[in-house]
DRENDO-37889 format. One record per residue (C-alpha): x, y, z; residue number from 1; residue in three letters. Coordinates in Angstrom, 3 decimals, decimal comma. Example, Ala and Ser with C-alpha at 12.3 -4.5 7.8 and 13.67 -1.06 7.14 Angstrom:
# DRENDO-37889
+----------+----------+----------+-----+------+
:       px :       py :       pz : seq : type :
+----------+----------+----------+-----+------+
:   12,300 :   -4,500 :    7,800 :   1 :  ALA :
:   13,670 :   -1,060 :    7,140 :   2 :  SER :
+----------+----------+----------+-----+------+
//
This chain:
# DRENDO-37889
+----------+----------+----------+-----+------+
:       px :       py :       pz : seq : type :
+----------+----------+----------+-----+------+
:   11,611 :  -33,243 :  -16,854 :   1 :  MET :
:    9,136 :  -34,490 :  -19,459 :   2 :  GLN :
:    6,193 :  -32,272 :  -20,479 :   3 :  ARG :
:    3,820 :  -35,077 :  -19,535 :   4 :  ARG :
:    5,098 :  -34,893 :  -15,957 :   5 :  GLN :
:    4,734 :  -31,124 :  -16,009 :   6 :  LEU :
:    1,093 :  -31,489 :  -16,987 :   7 :  LEU :
:    0,451 :  -33,377 :  -13,793 :   8 :  ARG :
:    2,192 :  -30,635 :  -11,811 :   9 :  LEU :
:    0,276 :  -27,814 :  -13,455 :  10 :  SER :
:   -3,142 :  -29,454 :  -13,540 :  11 :  GLY :
:   -3,626 :  -28,462 :  -17,198 :  12 :  THR :
:   -3,581 :  -31,900 :  -18,753 :  13 :  GLY :
:   -6,953 :  -31,556 :  -20,527 :  14 :  VAL :
:   -6,109 :  -28,225 :  -22,124 :  15 :  LEU :
:   -2,627 :  -29,146 :  -23,293 :  16 :  CYS :
:   -3,032 :  -32,817 :  -24,162 :  17 :  ALA :
:   -3,231 :  -32,301 :  -27,964 :  18 :  PRO :
:    0,189 :  -30,673 :  -27,893 :  19 :  MET :
:    2,155 :  -33,199 :  -25,888 :  20 :  ILE :
:    2,768 :  -35,944 :  -28,413 :  21 :  LEU :
:    4,363 :  -33,526 :  -30,837 :  22 :  SER :
:    6,705 :  -32,287 :  -28,101 :  23 :  HIS :
:    8,002 :  -35,766 :  -27,345 :  24 :  ALA :
:   10,548 :  -35,538 :  -30,139 :  25 :  ARG :
:   11,594 :  -31,940 :  -29,502 :  26 :  ALA :
:   15,179 :  -31,292 :  -30,541 :  27 :  ALA :
:   18,011 :  -30,867 :  -28,034 :  28 :  SER :
:   20,721 :  -28,218 :  -27,953 :  29 :  PRO :
:   23,616 :  -29,149 :  -30,214 :  30 :  ALA :
:   25,908 :  -31,777 :  -28,713 :  31 :  GLY :
:   23,625 :  -32,634 :  -25,789 :  32 :  VAL :
:   21,917 :  -36,063 :  -25,684 :  33 :  PRO :
:   18,090 :  -35,679 :  -25,768 :  34 :  PRO :
:   17,466 :  -37,429 :  -22,432 :  35 :  ASP :
:   20,097 :  -35,338 :  -20,663 :  36 :  ARG :
:   18,789 :  -32,109 :  -22,247 :  37 :  ALA :
:   15,236 :  -32,802 :  -21,060 :  38 :  GLN :
:   16,396 :  -33,708 :  -17,555 :  39 :  GLN :
:   18,334 :  -30,456 :  -17,266 :  40 :  ASP :
:   15,471 :  -28,229 :  -18,372 :  41 :  ARG :
:   13,763 :  -26,194 :  -15,680 :  42 :  GLU :
:    9,960 :  -26,604 :  -15,400 :  43 :  PRO :
:    7,694 :  -23,638 :  -16,113 :  44 :  VAL :
:    4,033 :  -23,204 :  -17,006 :  45 :  ASP :
:    4,683 :  -21,743 :  -20,460 :  46 :  VAL :
:    7,646 :  -20,984 :  -22,709 :  47 :  GLU :
:    6,616 :  -17,643 :  -24,235 :  48 :  LEU :
:    8,484 :  -16,076 :  -27,147 :  49 :  ILE :
:    7,690 :  -12,477 :  -28,061 :  50 :  LEU :
:    8,528 :  -11,783 :  -31,722 :  51 :  ALA :
:    8,348 :   -8,084 :  -32,637 :  52 :  VAL :
:    8,179 :   -6,758 :  -36,199 :  53 :  ASP :
:   10,750 :   -4,024 :  -36,964 :  54 :  VAL :
:   10,527 :   -4,064 :  -40,769 :  55 :  SER :
:   10,715 :   -0,869 :  -42,830 :  56 :  ARG :
:    6,997 :   -0,140 :  -42,328 :  57 :  SER :
:    7,703 :    0,371 :  -38,617 :  58 :  ILE :
:    9,135 :    3,822 :  -37,942 :  59 :  ASP :
:   11,147 :    4,795 :  -34,868 :  60 :  ALA :
:    8,108 :    6,122 :  -33,001 :  61 :  GLU :
:    6,118 :    2,945 :  -33,660 :  62 :  GLU :
:    9,051 :    0,741 :  -32,654 :  63 :  HIS :
:    9,303 :    2,628 :  -29,381 :  64 :  GLU :
:    5,563 :    2,192 :  -28,831 :  65 :  ALA :
:    5,957 :   -1,554 :  -29,223 :  66 :  GLN :
:    8,850 :   -1,831 :  -26,781 :  67 :  MET :
:    7,114 :    0,395 :  -24,219 :  68 :  ARG :
:    3,998 :   -1,728 :  -24,601 :  69 :  GLY :
:    5,791 :   -4,977 :  -23,836 :  70 :  TYR :
:    7,664 :   -3,447 :  -20,893 :  71 :  ALA :
:    4,417 :   -2,026 :  -19,522 :  72 :  SER :
:    2,749 :   -5,425 :  -19,812 :  73 :  ALA :
:    5,272 :   -7,032 :  -17,469 :  74 :  PHE :
:    4,657 :   -4,293 :  -14,916 :  75 :  ARG :
:    0,911 :   -4,846 :  -15,055 :  76 :  ASP :
:   -0,566 :   -6,427 :  -11,891 :  77 :  PRO :
:   -2,957 :   -8,559 :  -13,956 :  78 :  GLU :
:   -0,071 :  -10,095 :  -15,901 :  79 :  VAL :
:    1,827 :  -10,804 :  -12,683 :  80 :  ILE :
:   -1,285 :  -12,414 :  -11,179 :  81 :  ARG :
:   -1,621 :  -14,570 :  -14,294 :  82 :  SER :
:    1,940 :  -15,796 :  -13,839 :  83 :  ILE :
:    1,362 :  -16,595 :  -10,149 :  84 :  ALA :
:   -1,877 :  -18,407 :  -10,989 :  85 :  GLY :
:   -0,198 :  -21,176 :  -12,988 :  86 :  GLY :
:    0,351 :  -24,647 :  -11,603 :  87 :  GLY :
:    4,088 :  -23,981 :  -11,271 :  88 :  ILE :
:    3,788 :  -20,224 :  -10,804 :  89 :  GLY :
:    6,543 :  -19,366 :  -13,271 :  90 :  ALA :
:    6,990 :  -18,767 :  -16,990 :  91 :  ILE :
:   10,032 :  -18,512 :  -19,247 :  92 :  ALA :
:   10,063 :  -15,590 :  -21,665 :  93 :  CYS :
:   12,355 :  -14,141 :  -24,315 :  94 :  THR :
:   11,931 :  -11,333 :  -26,864 :  95 :  LEU :
:   13,464 :  -10,848 :  -30,293 :  96 :  PHE :
:   12,856 :   -8,389 :  -33,104 :  97 :  THR :
:   12,624 :   -9,471 :  -36,725 :  98 :  TRP :
:   12,455 :   -8,112 :  -40,248 :  99 :  SER :
:   14,221 :   -9,766 :  -43,205 : 100 :  ASP :
:   14,821 :  -13,512 :  -43,525 : 101 :  VAL :
:   18,217 :  -13,350 :  -41,790 : 102 :  ASP :
:   17,495 :  -10,336 :  -39,570 : 103 :  ALA :
:   16,490 :  -11,426 :  -36,080 : 104 :  GLN :
:   17,891 :   -9,717 :  -33,006 : 105 :  ASP :
:   17,651 :  -11,418 :  -29,601 : 106 :  ASN :
:   17,087 :   -8,417 :  -27,339 : 107 :  LEU :
:   16,194 :  -10,190 :  -24,082 : 108 :  VAL :
:   17,426 :  -13,761 :  -23,491 : 109 :  PRO :
:   15,317 :  -16,482 :  -21,896 : 110 :  TRP :
:   14,411 :  -15,416 :  -18,363 : 111 :  MET :
:   12,429 :  -17,178 :  -15,650 : 112 :  ARG :
:    9,638 :  -14,930 :  -14,390 : 113 :  ILE :
:    8,023 :  -16,018 :  -11,140 : 114 :  ASP :
:    6,782 :  -12,831 :   -9,543 : 115 :  GLY :
:    6,896 :   -9,047 :   -9,469 : 116 :  GLU :
:   10,674 :   -8,723 :   -9,019 : 117 :  ALA :
:   11,505 :  -11,026 :  -11,923 : 118 :  ALA :
:    8,858 :   -9,363 :  -14,109 : 119 :  ALA :
:   10,418 :   -5,976 :  -13,351 : 120 :  GLU :
:   13,850 :   -7,311 :  -14,375 : 121 :  ARG :
:   12,380 :   -8,398 :  -17,705 : 122 :  PHE :
:   10,696 :   -5,000 :  -18,194 : 123 :  ALA :
:   13,919 :   -3,182 :  -17,317 : 124 :  THR :
:   15,802 :   -5,266 :  -19,885 : 125 :  ALA :
:   13,232 :   -4,203 :  -22,482 : 126 :  LEU :
:   13,669 :   -0,545 :  -21,521 : 127 :  ASP :
:   17,434 :   -0,847 :  -22,059 : 128 :  ALA :
:   17,290 :   -2,885 :  -25,291 : 129 :  ALA :
:   18,522 :   -1,196 :  -28,487 : 130 :  PRO :
:   15,988 :    0,107 :  -31,004 : 131 :  ARG :
:   16,914 :   -0,947 :  -34,539 : 132 :  ARG :
:   14,698 :   -1,299 :  -37,589 : 133 :  THR :
:   15,170 :   -3,462 :  -40,680 : 134 :  GLY :
:   13,864 :   -3,889 :  -44,206 : 135 :  SER :
:   11,597 :   -6,651 :  -45,478 : 136 :  TYR :
:    8,932 :   -8,641 :  -43,613 : 137 :  THR :
:    9,796 :  -12,318 :  -43,164 : 138 :  SER :
:    7,251 :  -13,881 :  -40,835 : 139 :  ILE :
:    8,528 :  -17,298 :  -41,931 : 140 :  SER :
:   12,055 :  -16,282 :  -40,901 : 141 :  GLY :
:   10,740 :  -15,174 :  -37,513 : 142 :  ALA :
:    9,016 :  -18,533 :  -37,017 : 143 :  MET :
:   12,172 :  -20,445 :  -37,963 : 144 :  GLU :
:   14,156 :  -18,358 :  -35,492 : 145 :  HIS :
:   11,591 :  -19,092 :  -32,787 : 146 :  ALA :
:   12,008 :  -22,820 :  -33,417 : 147 :  LEU :
:   15,747 :  -22,504 :  -32,808 : 148 :  ARG :
:   15,108 :  -20,593 :  -29,583 : 149 :  LEU :
:   12,788 :  -23,316 :  -28,289 : 150 :  TYR :
:   15,282 :  -26,026 :  -29,203 : 151 :  GLU :
:   18,175 :  -24,258 :  -27,510 : 152 :  GLY :
:   16,327 :  -23,126 :  -24,389 : 153 :  GLY :
:   16,860 :  -24,465 :  -20,889 : 154 :  ARG :
:   13,201 :  -24,478 :  -19,842 : 155 :  TYR :
:   10,468 :  -27,076 :  -20,202 : 156 :  GLU :
:    6,960 :  -25,652 :  -20,304 : 157 :  GLY :
:    3,609 :  -27,381 :  -20,353 : 158 :  THR :
:    2,887 :  -25,056 :  -23,295 : 159 :  ARG :
:    4,955 :  -23,325 :  -25,944 : 160 :  ARG :
:    3,490 :  -20,069 :  -27,234 : 161 :  VAL :
:    4,818 :  -17,765 :  -29,958 : 162 :  LEU :
:    3,434 :  -14,231 :  -29,687 : 163 :  ASP :
:    4,090 :  -12,629 :  -33,071 : 164 :  ILE :
:    3,215 :   -8,984 :  -33,723 : 165 :  SER :
:    3,385 :   -7,069 :  -36,979 : 166 :  GLY :
:    1,755 :   -4,728 :  -39,452 : 167 :  ASP :
:    2,438 :   -6,511 :  -42,762 : 168 :  GLY :
:    2,411 :   -9,759 :  -44,700 : 169 :  MET :
:    5,249 :  -12,189 :  -45,356 : 170 :  ASN :
:    7,272 :  -10,862 :  -48,307 : 171 :  ASN :
:   10,727 :  -12,422 :  -47,864 : 172 :  ALA :
:   12,263 :  -15,803 :  -47,125 : 173 :  GLY :
:   10,484 :  -19,122 :  -47,320 : 174 :  ARG :
:    6,792 :  -19,480 :  -47,983 : 175 :  ARG :
:    4,905 :  -19,149 :  -44,735 : 176 :  LEU :
:    2,719 :  -22,251 :  -45,079 : 177 :  GLU :
:    5,381 :  -25,004 :  -44,626 : 178 :  PRO :
:    7,082 :  -23,161 :  -41,763 : 179 :  VAL :
:    3,780 :  -22,643 :  -39,994 : 180 :  ARG :
:    3,004 :  -26,349 :  -40,513 : 181 :  ALA :
:    6,301 :  -27,257 :  -38,836 : 182 :  ARG :
:    5,404 :  -25,074 :  -35,861 : 183 :  MET :
:    2,058 :  -26,835 :  -35,543 : 184 :  LEU :
:    3,744 :  -30,257 :  -35,770 : 185 :  GLU :
:    5,940 :  -29,241 :  -32,838 : 186 :  GLU :
:    2,843 :  -28,335 :  -30,811 : 187 :  GLY :
:    3,618 :  -24,619 :  -30,698 : 188 :  ILE :
:    0,638 :  -22,282 :  -30,382 : 189 :  VAL :
:    0,997 :  -19,142 :  -32,501 : 190 :  MET :
:   -0,970 :  -16,088 :  -31,424 : 191 :  ASN :
:   -0,962 :  -12,848 :  -33,388 : 192 :  GLY :
:   -1,043 :   -9,149 :  -32,673 : 193 :  LEU :
:   -1,882 :   -7,410 :  -35,943 : 194 :  ALA :
:   -1,403 :   -3,646 :  -35,953 : 195 :  VAL :
:   -3,503 :   -1,604 :  -38,375 : 196 :  LEU :
:   -1,194 :    1,324 :  -39,038 : 197 :  ASP :
:   -1,534 :    4,616 :  -40,869 : 198 :  ARG :
:   -0,880 :    3,044 :  -44,303 : 199 :  ALA :
:   -3,402 :    0,211 :  -44,679 : 200 :  PRO :
:   -2,701 :   -2,681 :  -47,019 : 201 :  LEU :
:   -4,459 :   -3,107 :  -50,368 : 202 :  PRO :
:   -7,849 :   -4,627 :  -49,659 : 203 :  GLY :
:   -8,705 :   -2,312 :  -46,796 : 204 :  GLY :
:   -8,247 :   -2,517 :  -43,052 : 205 :  THR :
:   -9,522 :   -6,091 :  -42,885 : 206 :  SER :
:   -6,772 :   -7,489 :  -45,145 : 207 :  ALA :
:   -4,128 :   -7,792 :  -42,416 : 208 :  LEU :
:   -6,620 :   -9,108 :  -39,891 : 209 :  GLU :
:   -7,773 :  -11,805 :  -42,334 : 210 :  ASP :
:   -4,174 :  -12,692 :  -43,205 : 211 :  TYR :
:   -3,070 :  -13,122 :  -39,596 : 212 :  TYR :
:   -6,206 :  -15,084 :  -38,714 : 213 :  ARG :
:   -6,075 :  -17,423 :  -41,720 : 214 :  ASP :
:   -2,351 :  -17,808 :  -42,419 : 215 :  GLU :
:   -0,306 :  -16,893 :  -39,333 : 216 :  VAL :
:   -1,924 :  -17,959 :  -36,071 : 217 :  ILE :
:   -2,625 :  -21,585 :  -35,251 : 218 :  GLY :
:   -2,698 :  -24,314 :  -32,634 : 219 :  GLY :
:   -5,138 :  -25,213 :  -29,848 : 220 :  PRO :
:   -6,839 :  -22,099 :  -28,515 : 221 :  GLY :
:   -4,906 :  -19,740 :  -30,823 : 222 :  ALA :
:   -6,223 :  -16,187 :  -30,964 : 223 :  PHE :
:   -5,600 :  -12,859 :  -32,668 : 224 :  LEU :
:   -5,600 :   -9,399 :  -31,154 : 225 :  VAL :
:   -6,051 :   -6,498 :  -33,578 : 226 :  VAL :
:   -4,702 :   -3,122 :  -32,454 : 227 :  ALA :
:   -6,343 :   -0,272 :  -34,356 : 228 :  GLU :
:   -3,154 :    1,754 :  -34,693 : 229 :  GLY :
:    0,019 :    1,836 :  -32,625 : 230 :  PHE :
:   -1,820 :    4,098 :  -30,166 : 231 :  GLU :
:   -3,709 :    0,982 :  -29,076 : 232 :  ALA :
:   -0,641 :   -1,259 :  -28,893 : 233 :  PHE :
:   -0,009 :   -0,812 :  -25,179 : 234 :  ASP :
:   -3,482 :   -1,953 :  -24,114 : 235 :  ARG :
:   -3,586 :   -4,669 :  -26,757 : 236 :  ALA :
:   -0,328 :   -6,294 :  -25,709 : 237 :  VAL :
:   -1,221 :   -6,260 :  -21,986 : 238 :  ARG :
:   -4,502 :   -8,002 :  -22,721 : 239 :  ARG :
:   -2,835 :  -10,498 :  -25,024 : 240 :  LYS :
:    0,048 :  -11,519 :  -22,759 : 241 :  ILE :
:   -2,220 :  -11,929 :  -19,749 : 242 :  SER :
:   -4,417 :  -14,341 :  -21,720 : 243 :  ARG :
:   -1,425 :  -16,242 :  -23,109 : 244 :  GLU :
:    0,035 :  -16,805 :  -19,683 : 245 :  ILE :
:   -3,245 :  -17,784 :  -18,072 : 246 :  ALA :
:   -4,335 :  -19,968 :  -20,982 : 247 :  GLY :
:   -7,938 :  -18,908 :  -20,374 : 248 :  ILE :
:   -8,918 :  -19,263 :  -24,029 : 249 :  GLU :
:   -8,893 :  -23,061 :  -23,961 : 250 :  GLY :
:   -8,581 :  -25,336 :  -26,954 : 251 :  ALA :
:  -12,020 :  -26,786 :  -26,277 : 252 :  THR :
:  -13,659 :  -23,366 :  -26,645 : 253 :  ARG :
:  -12,251 :  -22,298 :  -29,998 : 254 :  PHE :
:  -11,652 :  -25,520 :  -31,914 : 255 :  VAL :
:  -11,730 :  -24,554 :  -35,594 : 256 :  GLY :
:  -12,695 :  -20,969 :  -34,766 : 257 :  LEU :
:   -9,766 :  -18,629 :  -34,037 : 258 :  PRO :
:  -10,849 :  -15,866 :  -31,687 : 259 :  HIS :
:  -10,304 :  -12,236 :  -32,761 : 260 :  VAL :
:  -10,184 :   -9,452 :  -30,183 : 261 :  ASP :
:  -10,146 :   -5,828 :  -31,404 : 262 :  ARG :
:   -8,608 :   -3,000 :  -29,382 : 263 :  VAL :
:   -9,493 :    0,532 :  -30,499 : 264 :  ALA :
:   -7,068 :    3,453 :  -30,420 : 265 :  ALA :
+----------+----------+----------+-----+------+
//
Protein backbone atom coordinates (compact mmCIF):
# COMPACT_ATOMS: atom_id res chain seq x y z
CA MET A 1 0.00 0.00 0.00
CA GLN A 2 1.25 3.48 -0.90
CA ARG A 3 1.95 6.01 1.88
CA ARG A 4 -0.45 8.43 0.22
CA GLN A 5 -3.25 5.90 0.70
CA LEU A 6 -2.19 5.40 4.30
CA LEU A 7 -2.50 9.13 4.92
CA ARG A 8 -6.15 8.94 4.01
CA LEU A 9 -6.61 6.02 6.40
CA SER A 10 -4.86 7.72 9.29
CA GLY A 11 -6.29 11.20 8.83
CA THR A 12 -2.82 12.77 9.17
CA GLY A 13 -2.42 14.08 5.65
CA VAL A 14 -1.72 17.70 6.68
CA LEU A 15 0.97 16.78 9.18
CA CYS A 16 2.80 14.29 7.00
CA ALA A 17 2.37 15.81 3.55
CA PRO A 18 5.91 17.28 3.32
CA MET A 19 7.35 13.81 3.77
CA ILE A 20 5.37 11.86 1.21
CA LEU A 21 7.03 12.87 -2.04
CA SER A 22 10.42 11.79 -0.78
CA HIS A 23 9.01 8.38 0.18
CA ALA A 24 7.68 7.72 -3.31
CA ARG A 25 11.04 6.41 -4.46
CA ALA A 26 11.85 4.42 -1.32
CA ALA A 27 14.06 1.43 -2.06
CA SER A 28 12.76 -2.15 -2.06
CA PRO A 29 14.28 -5.22 -0.44
CA ALA A 30 16.92 -6.77 -2.67
CA GLY A 31 15.47 -8.80 -5.53
CA VAL A 32 11.88 -7.64 -5.02
CA PRO A 33 10.25 -5.37 -7.64
CA PRO A 34 9.29 -1.97 -6.09
CA ASP A 35 5.56 -2.26 -6.85
CA ARG A 36 5.37 -5.75 -5.38
CA ALA A 37 7.37 -4.72 -2.29
CA GLN A 38 5.03 -1.80 -1.58
CA GLN A 39 1.93 -3.94 -2.08
CA ASP A 40 3.22 -6.53 0.38
CA ARG A 41 4.02 -4.04 3.13
CA GLU A 42 1.68 -3.97 6.09
CA PRO A 43 0.17 -0.55 6.97
CA VAL A 44 1.02 1.08 10.29
CA ASP A 45 0.86 4.61 11.67
CA VAL A 46 4.62 4.98 12.13
CA GLU A 47 7.77 2.98 11.45
CA LEU A 48 9.84 3.72 14.56
CA ILE A 49 13.51 2.76 14.84
CA LEU A 50 15.17 3.00 18.25
CA ALA A 51 18.95 3.45 17.90
CA VAL A 52 20.82 3.12 21.20
CA ASP A 53 24.40 4.30 21.77
CA VAL A 54 26.67 1.65 23.34
CA SER A 55 30.04 3.27 22.61
CA ARG A 56 32.92 3.14 25.10
CA SER A 57 31.57 6.14 27.05
CA ILE A 58 28.57 4.01 28.05
CA ASP A 59 29.41 1.69 30.93
CA ALA A 60 27.52 -1.48 31.81
CA GLU A 61 25.31 0.26 34.38
CA GLU A 62 24.37 3.02 31.93
CA HIS A 63 23.68 0.50 29.16
CA GLU A 64 21.35 -1.37 31.49
CA ALA A 65 19.60 1.89 32.37
CA GLN A 66 18.96 2.53 28.69
CA MET A 67 17.53 -0.92 28.02
CA ARG A 68 15.35 -0.81 31.14
CA GLY A 69 14.13 2.62 30.08
CA TYR A 70 13.00 1.45 26.65
CA ALA A 71 11.35 -1.67 28.07
CA SER A 72 9.56 0.42 30.69
CA ALA A 73 8.31 2.80 28.00
CA PHE A 74 6.46 0.02 26.19
CA ARG A 75 4.78 -1.00 29.43
CA ASP A 76 3.62 2.56 30.07
CA PRO A 77 -0.16 3.07 29.71
CA GLU A 78 0.36 6.47 28.07
CA VAL A 79 2.53 4.94 25.35
CA ILE A 80 -0.03 2.19 24.73
CA ARG A 81 -2.80 4.80 24.52
CA SER A 82 -0.72 6.75 22.01
CA ILE A 83 -0.43 3.65 19.84
CA ALA A 84 -4.19 2.98 20.02
CA GLY A 85 -4.94 6.62 19.19
CA GLY A 86 -3.45 6.47 15.69
CA GLY A 87 -5.57 6.25 12.58
CA ILE A 88 -4.55 2.61 12.08
CA GLY A 89 -3.95 1.86 15.76
CA ALA A 90 -0.63 0.10 15.19
CA ILE A 91 3.05 0.94 14.86
CA ALA A 92 6.08 -1.02 13.68
CA CYS A 93 9.15 -0.81 15.90
CA THR A 94 12.67 -2.21 15.99
CA LEU A 95 15.69 -1.52 18.21
CA PHE A 96 19.41 -1.73 17.49
CA THR A 97 22.50 -0.70 19.40
CA TRP A 98 25.40 1.10 17.74
CA SER A 99 28.94 2.25 18.35
CA ASP A 100 31.66 2.14 15.67
CA VAL A 101 31.01 2.56 11.94
CA ASP A 102 30.51 -1.18 11.37
CA ALA A 103 29.17 -2.03 14.84
CA GLN A 104 25.39 -2.18 14.84
CA ASP A 105 23.53 -4.97 16.60
CA ASN A 106 19.86 -5.63 15.78
CA LEU A 107 18.54 -6.64 19.20
CA VAL A 108 14.79 -6.65 18.49
CA PRO A 109 13.56 -7.17 14.91
CA TRP A 110 10.67 -5.25 13.37
CA MET A 111 7.51 -5.99 15.35
CA ARG A 112 3.94 -4.81 14.88
CA ILE A 113 2.63 -3.27 18.10
CA ASP A 114 -1.12 -2.78 18.25
CA GLY A 115 -1.99 -2.98 21.92
CA GLU A 116 -0.90 -3.96 25.41
CA ALA A 117 -0.08 -7.60 24.61
CA ALA A 118 2.11 -6.75 21.63
CA ALA A 119 3.80 -3.93 23.57
CA GLU A 120 4.59 -6.38 26.37
CA ARG A 121 6.14 -8.79 23.84
CA PHE A 122 8.40 -5.99 22.63
CA ALA A 123 9.35 -5.06 26.22
CA THR A 124 10.06 -8.70 27.06
CA ALA A 125 12.33 -8.97 24.02
CA LEU A 126 14.23 -5.93 25.30
CA ASP A 127 14.58 -7.50 28.74
CA ALA A 128 16.11 -10.63 27.17
CA ALA A 129 18.39 -8.84 24.68
CA PRO A 130 22.16 -9.14 25.21
CA ARG A 131 24.07 -6.22 26.72
CA ARG A 132 27.23 -5.50 24.74
CA THR A 133 29.23 -2.29 24.50
CA GLY A 134 31.53 -1.08 21.72
CA SER A 135 34.21 1.50 21.03
CA TYR A 136 33.86 4.64 18.93
CA THR A 137 30.78 6.80 18.30
CA SER A 138 29.54 6.68 14.70
CA ILE A 139 26.20 8.46 14.52
CA SER A 140 26.56 8.49 10.73
CA GLY A 141 26.98 4.70 10.77
CA ALA A 142 23.85 4.38 12.89
CA MET A 143 21.88 6.50 10.42
CA GLU A 144 23.12 4.45 7.46
CA HIS A 145 22.09 1.27 9.27
CA ALA A 146 18.65 2.74 9.94
CA LEU A 147 18.24 3.44 6.22
CA ARG A 148 18.90 -0.22 5.46
CA LEU A 149 16.35 -1.28 8.08
CA TYR A 150 13.67 0.95 6.54
CA GLU A 151 14.44 -0.35 3.06
CA GLY A 152 14.30 -3.98 4.13
CA GLY A 153 11.25 -3.73 6.38
CA ARG A 154 7.84 -5.21 5.68
CA TYR A 155 5.79 -2.30 7.03
CA GLU A 156 4.53 0.88 5.41
CA GLY A 157 4.00 3.76 7.82
CA THR A 158 2.52 7.18 7.26
CA ARG A 159 5.67 8.40 9.05
CA ARG A 160 9.20 7.13 9.47
CA VAL A 161 10.90 8.19 12.70
CA LEU A 162 14.46 7.49 13.87
CA ASP A 163 14.85 7.84 17.64
CA ILE A 164 18.59 8.14 18.24
CA SER A 165 20.00 8.35 21.77
CA GLY A 166 23.58 8.97 22.83
CA ASP A 167 26.03 10.83 25.02
CA GLY A 168 28.70 11.85 22.49
CA MET A 169 29.48 13.32 19.10
CA ASN A 170 30.20 11.56 15.82
CA ASN A 171 33.88 10.54 15.82
CA ALA A 172 34.05 7.61 13.37
CA GLY A 173 32.83 6.72 9.90
CA ARG A 174 31.49 9.14 7.34
CA ARG A 175 30.88 12.79 8.04
CA LEU A 176 27.47 13.21 9.59
CA GLU A 177 26.20 16.01 7.34
CA PRO A 178 25.77 14.06 4.04
CA VAL A 179 24.23 11.05 5.78
CA ARG A 180 21.79 13.25 7.66
CA ALA A 181 20.93 14.98 4.36
CA ARG A 182 20.12 11.59 2.82
CA MET A 183 17.81 10.81 5.72
CA LEU A 184 15.99 14.10 5.21
CA GLU A 185 15.68 13.44 1.46
CA GLU A 186 13.99 10.14 2.29
CA GLY A 187 11.49 11.97 4.52
CA ILE A 188 12.73 10.39 7.74
CA VAL A 189 12.24 12.43 10.91
CA MET A 190 15.21 12.19 13.29
CA ASN A 191 14.55 12.87 16.96
CA GLY A 192 17.30 12.86 19.57
CA LEU A 193 17.73 11.83 23.17
CA ALA A 194 20.96 13.41 24.39
CA VAL A 195 22.23 12.13 27.73
CA LEU A 196 24.41 14.46 29.80
CA ASP A 197 26.57 11.97 31.65
CA ARG A 198 29.11 12.21 34.44
CA ALA A 199 31.95 13.25 32.09
CA PRO A 200 30.69 16.30 30.18
CA LEU A 201 32.16 17.19 26.81
CA PRO A 202 34.55 20.11 26.30
CA GLY A 203 32.44 23.25 26.10
CA GLY A 204 30.27 22.43 29.09
CA THR A 205 26.96 20.68 29.51
CA SER A 206 25.36 22.57 26.63
CA ALA A 207 27.82 21.25 24.01
CA LEU A 208 26.04 17.92 23.44
CA GLU A 209 22.62 19.52 23.51
CA ASP A 210 23.68 22.08 20.89
CA TYR A 211 25.28 19.36 18.75
CA TYR A 212 22.22 17.12 18.73
CA ARG A 213 19.89 20.06 18.08
CA ASP A 214 21.96 21.59 15.26
CA GLU A 215 23.59 18.58 13.59
CA VAL A 216 21.68 15.39 14.41
CA ILE A 217 17.92 15.88 14.59
CA GLY A 218 15.89 17.02 11.61
CA GLY A 219 12.68 16.73 9.63
CA PRO A 220 9.16 18.10 10.12
CA GLY A 221 8.37 18.43 13.81
CA ALA A 222 11.74 17.01 14.93
CA PHE A 223 12.53 17.45 18.61
CA LEU A 224 15.26 16.77 21.16
CA VAL A 225 14.91 15.43 24.67
CA VAL A 226 17.84 16.08 27.02
CA ALA A 227 18.23 13.68 29.95
CA GLU A 228 20.31 15.22 32.73
CA GLY A 229 22.17 12.02 33.54
CA PHE A 230 21.27 8.38 33.03
CA GLU A 231 19.17 8.61 36.20
CA ALA A 232 16.69 10.61 34.12
CA PHE A 233 16.77 8.28 31.11
CA ASP A 234 13.73 6.23 32.08
CA ARG A 235 11.38 9.22 32.32
CA ALA A 236 12.94 10.91 29.31
CA VAL A 237 12.48 7.96 26.98
CA ARG A 238 8.85 7.37 28.04
CA ARG A 239 8.01 10.99 27.32
CA LYS A 240 9.86 10.91 24.01
CA ILE A 241 8.36 7.70 22.61
CA SER A 242 4.83 8.72 23.55
CA ARG A 243 5.24 11.97 21.61
CA GLU A 244 6.83 10.22 18.62
CA ILE A 245 4.00 7.76 18.33
CA ALA A 246 1.26 10.34 18.78
CA GLY A 247 2.92 12.90 16.51
CA ILE A 248 1.61 15.68 18.75
CA GLU A 249 4.52 18.00 18.00
CA GLY A 250 3.34 18.81 14.48
CA ALA A 251 5.47 20.15 11.67
CA THR A 252 3.39 23.32 11.55
CA ARG A 253 4.26 24.16 15.17
CA PHE A 254 8.03 23.90 15.04
CA VAL A 255 8.99 24.80 11.48
CA GLY A 256 12.59 26.02 11.66
CA LEU A 257 12.62 25.77 15.46
CA PRO A 258 13.53 22.33 16.85
CA HIS A 259 11.90 21.81 20.22
CA VAL A 260 14.12 20.90 23.20
CA ASP A 261 12.65 19.21 26.27
CA ARG A 262 14.84 18.81 29.37
CA VAL A 263 14.31 16.03 31.91
CA ALA A 264 16.11 16.45 35.24
CA ALA A 265 17.63 13.57 37.21
